[in-house]
mmCIF file of the C-alpha atoms, coordinates in Angstrom:
data_MODEL
# 
_entry.id   MODEL 
# 
loop_
_atom_site.group_PDB 
_atom_site.id 
_atom_site.type_symbol 
_atom_site.label_atom_id 
_atom_site.label_alt_id 
_atom_site.label_comp_id 
_atom_site.label_asym_id 
_atom_site.label_entity_id 
_atom_site.label_seq_id 
_atom_site.pdbx_PDB_ins_code 
_atom_site.Cartn_x 
_atom_site.Cartn_y 
_atom_site.Cartn_z 
_atom_site.occupancy 
_atom_site.B_iso_or_equiv 
_atom_site.pdbx_formal_charge 
_atom_site.auth_seq_id 
_atom_site.auth_comp_id 
_atom_site.auth_asym_id 
_atom_site.auth_atom_id 
_atom_site.pdbx_PDB_model_num 
ATOM 1   C CA . MET A 1 1   ? 98.361 68.934 46.691  1.00 0.00 ? 1   MET A CA 1 
ATOM 2   C CA . THR A 1 2   ? 96.850 71.729 47.819  1.00 0.00 ? 2   THR A CA 1 
ATOM 3   C CA . PRO A 1 3   ? 97.831 72.390 51.848  1.00 0.00 ? 3   PRO A CA 1 
ATOM 4   C CA . LEU A 1 4   ? 95.084 72.043 54.544  1.00 0.00 ? 4   LEU A CA 1 
ATOM 5   C CA . SER A 1 5   ? 93.698 74.438 55.946  1.00 0.00 ? 5   SER A CA 1 
ATOM 6   C CA . SER A 1 6   ? 94.181 74.936 60.108  1.00 0.00 ? 6   SER A CA 1 
ATOM 7   C CA . ALA A 1 7   ? 90.656 74.119 60.775  1.00 0.00 ? 7   ALA A CA 1 
ATOM 8   C CA . ALA A 1 8   ? 91.184 70.982 58.734  1.00 0.00 ? 8   ALA A CA 1 
ATOM 9   C CA . LEU A 1 9   ? 94.123 70.097 60.538  1.00 0.00 ? 9   LEU A CA 1 
ATOM 10  C CA . ARG A 1 10  ? 92.241 70.660 63.280  1.00 0.00 ? 10  ARG A CA 1 
ATOM 11  C CA . MET A 1 11  ? 88.817 68.388 62.900  1.00 0.00 ? 11  MET A CA 1 
ATOM 12  C CA . ARG A 1 12  ? 92.088 65.654 61.883  1.00 0.00 ? 12  ARG A CA 1 
ATOM 13  C CA . ARG A 1 13  ? 93.654 65.706 65.316  1.00 0.00 ? 13  ARG A CA 1 
ATOM 14  C CA . SER A 1 14  ? 90.019 66.296 66.392  1.00 0.00 ? 14  SER A CA 1 
ATOM 15  C CA . ARG A 1 15  ? 89.230 62.461 65.086  1.00 0.00 ? 15  ARG A CA 1 
ATOM 16  C CA . ASP A 1 16  ? 91.973 61.075 64.988  1.00 0.00 ? 16  ASP A CA 1 
ATOM 17  C CA . ARG A 1 17  ? 91.611 61.412 68.706  1.00 0.00 ? 17  ARG A CA 1 
ATOM 18  C CA . ARG A 1 18  ? 88.803 60.859 68.866  1.00 0.00 ? 18  ARG A CA 1 
ATOM 19  C CA . ARG A 1 19  ? 89.529 57.471 67.373  1.00 0.00 ? 19  ARG A CA 1 
ATOM 20  C CA . GLN A 1 20  ? 91.681 56.388 69.963  1.00 0.00 ? 20  GLN A CA 1 
ATOM 21  C CA . GLY A 1 21  ? 89.759 57.657 72.484  1.00 0.00 ? 21  GLY A CA 1 
ATOM 22  C CA . ASP A 1 22  ? 91.351 60.413 73.878  1.00 0.00 ? 22  ASP A CA 1 
ATOM 23  C CA . VAL A 1 23  ? 88.578 63.620 75.258  1.00 0.00 ? 23  VAL A CA 1 
ATOM 24  C CA . ILE A 1 24  ? 89.323 66.884 76.478  1.00 0.00 ? 24  ILE A CA 1 
ATOM 25  C CA . VAL A 1 25  ? 87.840 67.657 79.598  1.00 0.00 ? 25  VAL A CA 1 
ATOM 26  C CA . ALA A 1 26  ? 86.916 71.196 80.029  1.00 0.00 ? 26  ALA A CA 1 
ATOM 27  C CA . PRO A 1 27  ? 88.807 72.888 83.476  1.00 0.00 ? 27  PRO A CA 1 
ATOM 28  C CA . LYS A 1 28  ? 85.173 73.748 84.293  1.00 0.00 ? 28  LYS A CA 1 
ATOM 29  C CA . VAL A 1 29  ? 84.370 70.216 85.290  1.00 0.00 ? 29  VAL A CA 1 
ATOM 30  C CA . THR A 1 30  ? 87.388 68.414 86.651  1.00 0.00 ? 30  THR A CA 1 
ATOM 31  C CA . ALA A 1 31  ? 87.020 71.630 88.929  1.00 0.00 ? 31  ALA A CA 1 
ATOM 32  C CA . ASP A 1 32  ? 83.826 70.838 89.996  1.00 0.00 ? 32  ASP A CA 1 
ATOM 33  C CA . LEU A 1 33  ? 84.846 66.628 90.340  1.00 0.00 ? 33  LEU A CA 1 
ATOM 34  C CA . VAL A 1 34  ? 87.349 68.754 92.852  1.00 0.00 ? 34  VAL A CA 1 
ATOM 35  C CA . GLU A 1 35  ? 85.179 70.849 94.658  1.00 0.00 ? 35  GLU A CA 1 
ATOM 36  C CA . LEU A 1 36  ? 82.599 67.318 95.082  1.00 0.00 ? 36  LEU A CA 1 
ATOM 37  C CA . GLY A 1 37  ? 84.447 65.317 96.027  1.00 0.00 ? 37  GLY A CA 1 
ATOM 38  C CA . TRP A 1 38  ? 85.263 62.329 93.399  1.00 0.00 ? 38  TRP A CA 1 
ATOM 39  C CA . LEU A 1 39  ? 88.526 64.024 92.107  1.00 0.00 ? 39  LEU A CA 1 
ATOM 40  C CA . PRO A 1 40  ? 91.514 64.479 94.389  1.00 0.00 ? 40  PRO A CA 1 
ATOM 41  C CA . ALA A 1 41  ? 93.571 67.416 92.148  1.00 0.00 ? 41  ALA A CA 1 
ATOM 42  C CA . PRO A 1 42  ? 92.253 68.974 89.349  1.00 0.00 ? 42  PRO A CA 1 
ATOM 43  C CA . ASP A 1 43  ? 95.381 68.740 87.203  1.00 0.00 ? 43  ASP A CA 1 
ATOM 44  C CA . CYS A 1 44  ? 94.875 65.164 88.886  1.00 0.00 ? 44  CYS A CA 1 
ATOM 45  C CA . ASP A 1 45  ? 96.055 61.433 86.096  1.00 0.00 ? 45  ASP A CA 1 
ATOM 46  C CA . LYS A 1 46  ? 94.110 60.667 82.989  1.00 0.00 ? 46  LYS A CA 1 
ATOM 47  C CA . ASP A 1 47  ? 93.165 57.087 84.933  1.00 0.00 ? 47  ASP A CA 1 
ATOM 48  C CA . ALA A 1 48  ? 92.137 59.671 88.007  1.00 0.00 ? 48  ALA A CA 1 
ATOM 49  C CA . LEU A 1 49  ? 89.659 61.078 85.985  1.00 0.00 ? 49  LEU A CA 1 
ATOM 50  C CA . SER A 1 50  ? 88.205 58.775 83.237  1.00 0.00 ? 50  SER A CA 1 
ATOM 51  C CA . HIS A 1 51  ? 87.621 56.967 87.204  1.00 0.00 ? 51  HIS A CA 1 
ATOM 52  C CA . ALA A 1 52  ? 85.518 59.869 88.727  1.00 0.00 ? 52  ALA A CA 1 
ATOM 53  C CA . LEU A 1 53  ? 83.924 60.493 85.250  1.00 0.00 ? 53  LEU A CA 1 
ATOM 54  C CA . ILE A 1 54  ? 83.023 56.769 84.616  1.00 0.00 ? 54  ILE A CA 1 
ATOM 55  C CA . ASP A 1 55  ? 81.598 56.785 88.369  1.00 0.00 ? 55  ASP A CA 1 
ATOM 56  C CA . LEU A 1 56  ? 79.936 59.833 88.479  1.00 0.00 ? 56  LEU A CA 1 
ATOM 57  C CA . ILE A 1 57  ? 77.861 57.969 85.211  1.00 0.00 ? 57  ILE A CA 1 
ATOM 58  C CA . GLU A 1 58  ? 77.270 54.857 86.757  1.00 0.00 ? 58  GLU A CA 1 
ATOM 59  C CA . ARG A 1 59  ? 75.989 57.035 89.597  1.00 0.00 ? 59  ARG A CA 1 
ATOM 60  C CA . ALA A 1 60  ? 73.753 58.567 86.986  1.00 0.00 ? 60  ALA A CA 1 
ATOM 61  C CA . ILE A 1 61  ? 72.880 55.667 85.710  1.00 0.00 ? 61  ILE A CA 1 
ATOM 62  C CA . ARG A 1 62  ? 71.381 53.961 88.646  1.00 0.00 ? 62  ARG A CA 1 
ATOM 63  C CA . ALA A 1 63  ? 69.870 57.029 89.763  1.00 0.00 ? 63  ALA A CA 1 
ATOM 64  C CA . ARG A 1 64  ? 67.766 57.266 86.157  1.00 0.00 ? 64  ARG A CA 1 
ATOM 65  C CA . VAL A 1 65  ? 69.013 60.350 85.378  1.00 0.00 ? 65  VAL A CA 1 
ATOM 66  C CA . THR A 1 66  ? 68.329 61.927 82.349  1.00 0.00 ? 66  THR A CA 1 
ATOM 67  C CA . PRO A 1 67  ? 69.080 64.702 80.867  1.00 0.00 ? 67  PRO A CA 1 
ATOM 68  C CA . SER A 1 68  ? 66.327 67.310 79.901  1.00 0.00 ? 68  SER A CA 1 
ATOM 69  C CA . THR A 1 69  ? 66.509 68.648 76.077  1.00 0.00 ? 69  THR A CA 1 
ATOM 70  C CA . GLY A 1 70  ? 64.983 71.857 76.292  1.00 0.00 ? 70  GLY A CA 1 
ATOM 71  C CA . SER A 1 71  ? 67.169 73.846 79.882  1.00 0.00 ? 71  SER A CA 1 
ATOM 72  C CA . GLU A 1 72  ? 67.747 76.998 79.402  1.00 0.00 ? 72  GLU A CA 1 
ATOM 73  C CA . GLU A 1 73  ? 70.739 78.540 78.670  1.00 0.00 ? 73  GLU A CA 1 
ATOM 74  C CA . GLY A 1 74  ? 73.675 78.375 81.597  1.00 0.00 ? 74  GLY A CA 1 
ATOM 75  C CA . LYS A 1 75  ? 71.195 75.364 83.949  1.00 0.00 ? 75  LYS A CA 1 
ATOM 76  C CA . VAL A 1 76  ? 71.423 72.122 83.879  1.00 0.00 ? 76  VAL A CA 1 
ATOM 77  C CA . CYS A 1 77  ? 67.736 70.301 83.598  1.00 0.00 ? 77  CYS A CA 1 
ATOM 78  C CA . PHE A 1 78  ? 66.647 66.647 84.360  1.00 0.00 ? 78  PHE A CA 1 
ATOM 79  C CA . PHE A 1 79  ? 64.391 63.827 83.908  1.00 0.00 ? 79  PHE A CA 1 
ATOM 80  C CA . CYS A 1 80  ? 63.773 62.630 87.566  1.00 0.00 ? 80  CYS A CA 1 
ATOM 81  C CA . GLU A 1 81  ? 61.667 59.545 88.368  1.00 0.00 ? 81  GLU A CA 1 
ATOM 82  C CA . ILE A 1 82  ? 60.538 59.740 92.306  1.00 0.00 ? 82  ILE A CA 1 
ATOM 83  C CA . LYS A 1 83  ? 58.701 57.152 93.664  1.00 0.00 ? 83  LYS A CA 1 
ATOM 84  C CA . ARG A 1 84  ? 55.833 57.627 96.242  1.00 0.00 ? 84  ARG A CA 1 
ATOM 85  C CA . SER A 1 85  ? 58.621 56.216 98.956  1.00 0.00 ? 85  SER A CA 1 
ATOM 86  C CA . THR A 1 86  ? 60.209 59.346 98.027  1.00 0.00 ? 86  THR A CA 1 
ATOM 87  C CA . ILE A 1 87  ? 57.785 62.224 98.677  1.00 0.00 ? 87  ILE A CA 1 
ATOM 88  C CA . ASP A 1 88  ? 56.670 60.674 101.822 1.00 0.00 ? 88  ASP A CA 1 
ATOM 89  C CA . THR A 1 89  ? 60.263 60.799 102.683 1.00 0.00 ? 89  THR A CA 1 
ATOM 90  C CA . LEU A 1 90  ? 59.604 64.870 101.793 1.00 0.00 ? 90  LEU A CA 1 
ATOM 91  C CA . VAL A 1 91  ? 56.904 64.940 103.942 1.00 0.00 ? 91  VAL A CA 1 
ATOM 92  C CA . GLU A 1 92  ? 58.466 62.921 107.141 1.00 0.00 ? 92  GLU A CA 1 
ATOM 93  C CA . LEU A 1 93  ? 61.072 65.407 106.705 1.00 0.00 ? 93  LEU A CA 1 
ATOM 94  C CA . ARG A 1 94  ? 59.324 68.339 106.332 1.00 0.00 ? 94  ARG A CA 1 
ATOM 95  C CA . TRP A 1 95  ? 60.592 69.321 102.816 1.00 0.00 ? 95  TRP A CA 1 
ATOM 96  C CA . LEU A 1 96  ? 56.614 69.138 101.660 1.00 0.00 ? 96  LEU A CA 1 
ATOM 97  C CA . ARG A 1 97  ? 53.472 69.301 103.367 1.00 0.00 ? 97  ARG A CA 1 
ATOM 98  C CA . ALA A 1 98  ? 51.165 67.035 103.484 1.00 0.00 ? 98  ALA A CA 1 
ATOM 99  C CA . ASP A 1 99  ? 48.519 68.527 101.570 1.00 0.00 ? 99  ASP A CA 1 
ATOM 100 C CA . GLU A 1 100 ? 50.595 68.817 98.940  1.00 0.00 ? 100 GLU A CA 1 
ATOM 101 C CA . ARG A 1 101 ? 51.874 65.158 98.522  1.00 0.00 ? 101 ARG A CA 1 
ATOM 102 C CA . ASP A 1 102 ? 50.073 65.199 95.339  1.00 0.00 ? 102 ASP A CA 1 
ATOM 103 C CA . ASP A 1 103 ? 50.761 68.450 93.714  1.00 0.00 ? 103 ASP A CA 1 
ATOM 104 C CA . LEU A 1 104 ? 53.563 68.150 91.459  1.00 0.00 ? 104 LEU A CA 1 
ATOM 105 C CA . ALA A 1 105 ? 54.554 71.791 91.355  1.00 0.00 ? 105 ALA A CA 1 
ATOM 106 C CA . ALA A 1 106 ? 54.965 71.532 95.036  1.00 0.00 ? 106 ALA A CA 1 
ATOM 107 C CA . ILE A 1 107 ? 57.236 68.197 94.551  1.00 0.00 ? 107 ILE A CA 1 
ATOM 108 C CA . VAL A 1 108 ? 59.334 69.523 92.488  1.00 0.00 ? 108 VAL A CA 1 
ATOM 109 C CA . SER A 1 109 ? 59.735 72.691 94.484  1.00 0.00 ? 109 SER A CA 1 
ATOM 110 C CA . ALA A 1 110 ? 59.898 70.048 97.816  1.00 0.00 ? 110 ALA A CA 1 
ATOM 111 C CA . PHE A 1 111 ? 62.713 67.657 96.085  1.00 0.00 ? 111 PHE A CA 1 
ATOM 112 C CA . ARG A 1 112 ? 65.312 71.048 94.400  1.00 0.00 ? 112 ARG A CA 1 
ATOM 113 C CA . ARG A 1 113 ? 64.884 72.529 98.165  1.00 0.00 ? 113 ARG A CA 1 
ATOM 114 C CA . PHE A 1 114 ? 65.782 69.694 99.373  1.00 0.00 ? 114 PHE A CA 1 
ATOM 115 C CA . VAL A 1 115 ? 68.750 68.562 96.412  1.00 0.00 ? 115 VAL A CA 1 
ATOM 116 C CA . GLY A 1 116 ? 70.478 71.680 96.580  1.00 0.00 ? 116 GLY A CA 1 
ATOM 117 C CA . ARG A 1 117 ? 70.594 71.763 100.248 1.00 0.00 ? 117 ARG A CA 1 
ATOM 118 C CA . ALA A 1 118 ? 71.924 67.981 100.724 1.00 0.00 ? 118 ALA A CA 1 
ATOM 119 C CA . LEU A 1 119 ? 74.511 69.529 97.577  1.00 0.00 ? 119 LEU A CA 1 
ATOM 120 C CA . ASP A 1 120 ? 75.535 72.721 99.869  1.00 0.00 ? 120 ASP A CA 1 
ATOM 121 C CA . VAL A 1 121 ? 76.194 69.637 103.127 1.00 0.00 ? 121 VAL A CA 1 
ATOM 122 C CA . ALA A 1 122 ? 78.104 67.867 100.372 1.00 0.00 ? 122 ALA A CA 1 
ATOM 123 C CA . ARG A 1 123 ? 80.480 70.732 99.715  1.00 0.00 ? 123 ARG A CA 1 
ATOM 124 C CA . ASN A 1 124 ? 80.667 72.536 102.724 1.00 0.00 ? 124 ASN A CA 1 
ATOM 125 C CA . CYS A 1 125 ? 81.439 68.208 104.703 1.00 0.00 ? 125 CYS A CA 1 
ATOM 126 C CA . GLY A 1 126 ? 82.279 66.241 102.053 1.00 0.00 ? 126 GLY A CA 1 
ATOM 127 C CA . LEU A 1 127 ? 81.999 63.137 101.345 1.00 0.00 ? 127 LEU A CA 1 
ATOM 128 C CA . ASP A 1 128 ? 83.447 61.301 103.889 1.00 0.00 ? 128 ASP A CA 1 
ATOM 129 C CA . ARG A 1 129 ? 80.296 62.436 106.322 1.00 0.00 ? 129 ARG A CA 1 
ATOM 130 C CA . TRP A 1 130 ? 77.423 60.699 103.691 1.00 0.00 ? 130 TRP A CA 1 
ATOM 131 C CA . TYR A 1 131 ? 76.768 57.033 103.107 1.00 0.00 ? 131 TYR A CA 1 
ATOM 132 C CA . ILE A 1 132 ? 77.112 55.811 99.608  1.00 0.00 ? 132 ILE A CA 1 
ATOM 133 C CA . PRO A 1 133 ? 76.441 52.459 99.230  1.00 0.00 ? 133 PRO A CA 1 
# 
């Protein structure tokens, strides 16, 4: 019997881990979860990491966030349904001009700026200042 190559051994170990339900999470992902307050520390145990990822996934599902297939390299895009009430709120908060409430490009731009600002606030103030049901 011919000995397996190192690539074949790696693949076998990868398949075994997958069968057992194990996954490899990149250090960048854990660092981002810590930075956003989803994890207490980057070197936490598997249970804390699992709970953080499950919470994140559940919130994305509730928000109806869908990954885009046409993302540029280095960027992640999502499809998100924006309700009319959200557009009205963007107008009320002056992130969007009233005469642009039917302009798709203006809505996307305003929403993107708003979300970017919200993430900046979350990073700088921590999640304890946000009401998250």
